[in-house]
C-alpha positions in Angstrom: 104.7 99.4 75.8 107.0 102.1 73.8 110.6 102.2 75.2 110.4 105.1 76.8 107.8 103.8 79.1 109.3 100.8 80.1 112.7 103.1 81.1 110.2 104.7 83.4 108.3 102.4 84.8 111.7 100.3 86.2 113.3 103.9 86.9 109.8 104.3 89.1 110.4 100.4 90.1 114.4 100.7 91.4 113.2 104.7 93.0 110.3 102.8 94.6 113.1 99.7 95.7 115.9 102.0 96.9 113.7 104.5 99.4 111.3 102.1 100.8 111.8 98.7 102.8 108.8 98.0 102.7 108.1 97.8 99.5 111.6 96.2 98.0 110.7 93.8 100.3 107.4 93.5 99.0 106.9 94.2 95.0 109.3 92.4 93.7 106.8 93.1 89.6 107.4 96.2 88.0 103.2 97.5 88.0 102.9 96.5 91.6 106.7 98.1 93.0 104.8 100.9 91.2 101.0 101.3 92.6 103.5 101.5 95.7 105.5 104.5 94.6 102.2 107.0 94.7 101.6 104.9 98.1 105.3 105.7 99.1 104.9 109.5 97.6 101.3 110.1 99.5 102.7 109.4 102.9 106.4 110.8 102.6 103.4 114.0 101.3 102.1 114.0 105.2 98.3 112.2 103.3 98.8 108.5 104.7 100.7 106.3 106.9 101.2 102.9 106.5 102.1 99.7 108.2 102.6 96.3 108.0 99.7 94.4 110.2 101.3 90.7 112.3 99.7 88.2 109.3 102.4 90.3 106.5 99.6 92.3 104.9 99.7 96.1 105.1 97.2 99.1 105.9 96.7 102.2 104.3 95.8 104.9 106.6 95.0 107.9 104.6 94.4 110.9 106.9 91.0 111.9 104.9 90.0 108.5 107.0 89.8 106.3 103.8 91.7 102.9 104.6 93.0 99.9 102.8 94.4 96.6 103.1 96.8 95.5 100.9 97.2 91.5 100.6 99.6 89.7 98.0 96.4 90.1 95.0 93.6 92.0 96.3 93.7 95.8 97.7 89.8 96.4 100.0 88.6 99.3 101.4 88.6 99.1 105.0 87.1 102.7 106.3 
């Protein structure tokens, strides 16, 4: 990985961790944090909503109808 790409990922990771308590609590891995950062942007822009389930998994609901379950190691489309 090039140094500028690594720097960009670290910056996105830090931004994701500072903006969202769900991301900060669940995703210390930079790759997962990058995905969470993009999902956070979709939520912030009004394209989706997310909520934590009672078992700790996250459910992402896009307003176009798709729903995804984000577990610890997998992402599953549920609708």
